[in-house]
Structure formats: C-alpha cells, structure tokens
N, C-alpha and C positions, 0 to 999 in steps of 0.2 A: 212706528213701524208693524207693530202688531195689526193694528187696525187696517192697514194698507193691504197685508196678505190676507186678512179675513175678508175684505171688500173683494180683492182678486179672488178668492175661492169662493165667495157667495155668487159672483158674476159669472163665474166660469160653471160652476153647479147649477145656475138658472136655466142654462141652455138645456139641461139634461132631467130638469123637473118638469112638472105638469104646468102649463101656462095659467093664470089667473087672469079675472076679470079686470080693467082699469080701476074700478073703484074698490076693489078688494072683496072679500079679505084675503089677505097674502099671509100666509104661516111661514116664517123662518127658523130655521132650528140654529141654536148656538149651544157653545159649552162653556161654563166658566171657568175661566182658565186664569193662572196665578197672577197675570200682569193686570187682569182686570179688576185685581181686588186693592183698595187703597190701604191707609194705615190702620183704618178700623176694622180691616178685613171684611169690607164692604163692598158691592160693585158700583154704588151709586156713582162715583166720580165717572165712570166708563159707560153710564147707560145712556146718556145723549149720543155717544160715538156708536154705541151698538143700535140705537135705533136709527141713526143715519144709515147703516150698513142695510137694515131690514127696509127702508125706505128705496134704497138702490135695488134691492132685490125685487119690490113690486113693481119698479120702473122698467127692468127687464123683463121679468116674466110676463108681465100686460103687453109688452112689445111698446109701451110708450116711450123708453129712451130712445129707441131710434128714430120716432118721430121728433122728439126733441132735438136729437143733434142734428137731424137733416134739416130742419128749421133755423139750426144756428141758437138753438134756447137752450138755457140751463136752469135746474130748480134750486132755489135756496131757501132757507129757514127764515122765515121773519121773526118768529116767536115760539116759545115752547113752554110748556109746563108740565111738571111730573110730580106724581103723587108715589110716595114708596109705601109698601104694604108689609114687605117681608124682605129678609135678605138670602141670598141665593149662597150656597155650599160650594165649596171649591170642587171642581171637576162637574158639577151635577150640569146634566142638559135642562135646558129650556127653550121656549119658543117665544117669538115676537109676534104677534097676530097686527097687522096694519091694515086699516080700512079707512078710506075718504069719507069723513062725515058728511061733506057737502062743500060749499063754496059760495064766495061773496062776490063783489065786483072786480076785487082784486086779488084775491089769495083763497088757496085750497085749505080747508080745516081736516087734520087727519087725528084718528085716533090710533094710538098703538099701546097695546098692551102687553105686557111681558108675565109670561105663564109657565109655571113650574107644575107638569102633570096638570090638574085640575084646580090649581092655587093661582089666585090672582098675585103676583109678587110687585108690579108697579103698573101703575096707567099714566100716560102722556097723551097730552093734546098738542098738537102741532099746528101751526100756521105757515103754509109753505107758499112762496110765488115762485113764478116762472119769469125768467128775465132774458132779453135780448141779447146779443153780444155787447150791444150798445151801451146795457145797464138798463135799457127802458124796460117795463113792465109789460108783460104779456097777459090780457085778461084771460080768465079762467076759460070764460065759453069759446074763446078763440083757440085755447089748449084742446079743449074738448073737441072741437071740430075738426082741428087739424089731427086728432088721433081717432077720430070715427066713432067718439062717444056721443050719443045721444040721451041725455038724461035731466032732469030737472034737479035745481039743488034741493039738496033734503033739508028737513026742518032740523036745527041743531037744538039740544036741550038748552033750556033758559041759562044755565051757568056757562054755557059754552059761547052763546050768543052775547052775553056779558063781557066774557073775557076776551073774545073776539073784538068786541066796539071799543075795548081799552087798548088794543094792539094797533089800531087803525090811527094813523098820523092825521 
C-alpha cells in the first residue's frame, strides 16, 4: 500500500512540477521511509519498486503517459539489473534520475541512478517494452512516432549492448 500512495503522490505532484523531455533526464525526489527498509536495514528490497514510481514520473511529466493511454498501450519491464554502491539512512532524501539510453527494435533501454546529494547510491539498467491491450508488443519507433519524438537510437555502452542482447528471446 505504501508504494501505491507514493505512486499517487508522484503522479499528482508531477502535474505541478516542470515538464521533462521524453528521453529524460527526469529527477524524482524521494525520502527513505521506515517501510522501505528490509531486515538488514537496507532499502535494496524496495529499490525496484521505487524505480517503477520514478519511471511513472518520467511518463507523466513528459506527457508520454497520456499518449500511451490514448492508444490503449501500457509499459512493462522486461528485464532489469541493479548495482548497489551504498546504503541509504532512514529518513534521508534521495533522487532517482531516469534517462532513456536508447532502444532497439523491441524495447527501450533506460538508466536509473539513485543519488543522495552528489553520491551515487545505486545504478540500474531497465529494458522496458510497450504492449497493446491484446498483449502484442508495440515497436519503440511506433511509440516514439505516436508521442511526437523524433530521435535516432542512441549508442549503448558495450556492456549494456551485451546485457540487452542476453535479454532478447
């Protein structure tokens, strides 16, 4: 329930915050709450859920969400990996920076970084797809066209390209 309230709060606040470009970066502020921490007193277990909420912020603030819903499309995570560098202390503020690294013929590749002041807490790479209500995939170029984005796919770092190739069925 905690994350639904956070999602609701982020979506409501997104309407009053500055718009962002569809490919990012999008900075989403959070605070480490008691229910975010696991038995080891770390936030690692909730990190993927926090990243979900930050991606929703990018979709709303870039106005992509309205276009997706208009077409009856919805985003899903196909794969993600994360590297933790430090822990977050209870009640400390942090920011999730979400940026689209690029896309291939089936999915978007996003980078999400958790920052506490100027220190990197964690780095994640996410492979996200857009699906129709029928469950059929929507090619990224079609999503970009529908949302009015004209850009060429960006070059991924080598390790991201290799990771992405392993995720493709």
